[in-house]
C-alpha positions, 0 to 999 in steps of 0.5 A: 548749697549746704552750710557745710560748703559755706567754705570759701577759697583763700590763697593760703589753701596750699601755702608752703606745700608746693615743694612737699607736694612734688616729693610726697605725692606718688607720681602718676604712672606712665600708664595713665598718660598712655591710657588717656592717649589711647582713649582720646586718640592723641597724636602729638597735635592739639593743646592741653590745659591742666587746671589746678596743675599744682607742681605739674603732676599730671601736666608733665605726664600728658604734655608729650602727647600734645603740641602745646600744654598750659598749666594754671594754678592759683598758687604761685609757688606751685607754678614755680615748682612746676616750671622747674620740674618741666625744665629738669625734664627738658619739656619745652612745650609747656607754659605755666600761669598763675590763675584761679580756675574761676578766672578762665578763659583768661585769653588762653584760647581753645584746647583739645583737652582740659584736665583736672587732677584732684582739683575740681572739688576746690572750685566753683564747679558750676562756673568752671564747668561752664567756662571750660565748655566754651574753651573746648574745641568741637571734638574736645574732652574734659578729663578728671583724674581722681586718685589718692596719691599721698598714701596707699591702700590699707591692708594686712598682707605682707609688703617688703617694709611696714606701711606708714602708720597713717592712723597715728599720723592723723591723730598727731595732726589732730592733736596739733590742729584740732579734730576738724579738717582744716583747709586754708583759713577755714575748716571742712567738717564734711570733707570736700565738695561732692557732686561732679557728675550732676554739675557736668550733666547740668552744664551740657557735657556728655558721658562719662567714659572711665579709664582705670589704671594701676592698683597693684604696684608697691612703692618704697617710701622713706621717712622724708617722703611721708613727712612731705606727704603730710605737709602736701595736704591742705589739712596740714600744710606748713602754714597751718602749724605756724609756730608749732611747725618745728615741734610737729615735724620733730614728733612726726619724724620720731613717730615715723622712725619708730614705725619704719624698717630702717627708715623705709616703708612700703605702700600698695598704690591705689587705682587711678581713674580718669573720668572723661566728658565730651 
């Protein structure tokens, strides 16, 4: 592993971001759940394990296609927000547990599907791939959902409202936190870890099959939504800013208010890809 990945996970990675994550990330569309259902032939039976579930973003989309779903995340606040959202949606077949992926299997049993959404790159991939393989039923599937949900596509085509000024937002974050991307107590000078497919093949998985949905929808977003999106990122979680948090938020809101159309922005959603291994 290169020196760029001497980074080690710590519990502050998403500290304080759970409530922002649930608001600031664009929700996965129903079409994603339907596409995964159709690809895997889901029929309301079996069990789902969503690893690194965050505030339940993917768990709650997929749970209706299973008899039981389990969401696990290393951040206790994420699990609490996920449980609250499940209760609001009256989903009674979902259980939640605070757990790092590296602690699997954790007496959770076996599953028809194990899913990861924008989370696997934070983990000890070889260890987790091996442990999850032992938790899959003989006809089970690993589903990795890749998406950028905090922001939309760049472009010059007309939308109902201006796009959020993401370049200026990134410059503001750098002014407060420095040019190197932060993640927990450390930095990621080269970004997050690549190489999932190599890891999966080495662990004995077959595939992958790919399912792609969306990419044309236009979302209306408010200043509050974009502020939450910024605070949902591992590189700019509230705890990273410490005593500067109030000043940063004031500067961010001023920037966004000036760039918005009476407090509103538009974003074109990106494609969402589900990569499926057997």
